[in-house]
C-alpha positions as CSV (number, residue, x, y, z in Angstrom):
1,M,0.0,0.0,0.0
2,S,1.2,3.5,-0.8
3,L,0.0,7.0,-0.5
4,S,1.0,9.9,-2.8
5,I,0.1,13.5,-2.4
6,V,0.3,15.9,-5.3
7,H,0.0,19.7,-5.0
8,T,-1.1,21.5,-8.2
9,R,-3.2,24.4,-9.3
10,A,-6.4,24.6,-11.4
11,A,-6.9,27.0,-14.3
12,L,-10.1,29.0,-13.6
13,G,-10.0,32.1,-15.8
14,V,-7.2,34.3,-14.5
15,N,-7.3,32.6,-11.1
16,A,-5.3,29.5,-10.2
17,P,-6.5,28.1,-6.8
18,P,-4.4,25.4,-5.2
19,I,-5.5,21.8,-5.4
20,T,-4.3,18.8,-3.4
21,V,-4.7,15.3,-4.9
22,E,-4.2,12.3,-2.6
23,V,-3.9,8.8,-4.2
24,H,-3.9,5.5,-2.3
25,I,-2.8,2.4,-4.2
26,S,-3.7,-1.0,-2.7
27,K,-4.4,-4.6,-3.7
28,G,-8.0,-5.5,-4.6
29,L,-10.6,-4.6,-7.1
30,P,-10.0,-1.4,-9.1
31,G,-12.0,1.6,-8.0
32,L,-12.2,5.4,-8.0
33,T,-13.6,7.6,-5.2
34,M,-13.8,11.4,-5.4
35,V,-14.2,13.4,-2.2
36,G,-15.3,17.0,-2.1
37,L,-17.7,19.0,-4.3
38,P,-16.6,18.6,-7.9
39,E,-18.9,19.7,-10.7
40,T,-20.9,17.0,-12.5
41,T,-18.6,16.9,-15.6
42,V,-15.6,16.4,-13.3
43,K,-17.3,13.6,-11.4
44,E,-18.2,11.7,-14.5
45,A,-15.0,12.1,-16.7
46,P,-12.3,10.4,-14.6
47,R,-14.6,7.5,-13.6
48,S,-15.3,6.7,-17.3
49,R,-11.6,7.0,-18.2
50,A,-10.6,4.7,-15.3
51,Q,-13.2,2.1,-16.2
52,R,-12.0,2.0,-19.8
53,H,-8.4,1.6,-18.6
54,Y,-9.3,-1.5,-16.5
55,Q,-11.3,-3.2,-19.2
C-alpha cells in the first residue's frame, strides 16, 4: 500500500486556486472515489476513463 500527495493548481480564468490530490494504491478490485464538491462533468469524466483503462 502506498499514499501519494500531489500539490497543483487549477486553471479558472485568471485565477489559479491550489488543489491537493491524494492517491492511495492497494491490492484488490479497481475503484475510484472522489471526495469533495466537484462539478458533474468532473465527477463523470475520470470515472469513465478509469473504467476504460481496467477493461
